[in-house]
Phi, psi and omega in degrees: 000334181296335175292327171296324180285333176289315174301314173305309188291323172303307189294318172305302190299323181295341178268355174270200179278358183288138186275075182231153181237140185260354186295318182294311175310313182299307188305318185299314182293322184297304183303312187280329178269335186066043177227157183237315190292306179307303176303320177298309186297317186291314180293330176289319180292314175301318180289318177299312177296326176297318177290330175300323182295309175302320180300314177299319179299312178311318186292308185297320179298324180288335179285325176290319177300324176302320183287323183264346179060039175233139183219120175298157183290325182291320176292326183289326180288321179293322174299323180287322169302316176300319181297316189281321181258350170083189182304329181298334180308336186280349172301333180270021176302345183276347184291132183301150179062304174292330178298319176297325175288324175294320179293316174300314180297325184288326170293318178296321182277357180062043174298149181296136187293331182290311177301320183303304178296323179296317183289317181288314188296319178306304178305314183291321181297311177299319173302310182294322181296314177290325175298314183295313189291325171305313183295316183297317178284336173271343179280000000 
């Protein structure tokens, strides 16, 4: 059961600005335990909660930036993607580098939490499910 706690923690941290990936721990558990559903649920929960943390940090950073009148170029690009494609853009929160920026921009723009959560959880769950099923079939 400790490996599931580690998967949750690793997935959580991977959804923050830390340069971690949660795919390898998920693949190892799927291969070793020969199960898909529970590891996908745990990784999705951890990674989604990490995204909610980044969303909150983006919201707080936007408040501070408003006070200082400073916006980073990466934040501008992510905000532009959100303006162009709307709430569904955060479905791609799992994509390396740009995903964290999209999530932070969603927080900075005060995207409503329910649609944010729905799109983020859907994207992360689909990614983990595809990965886990692929590992299971190849293993």
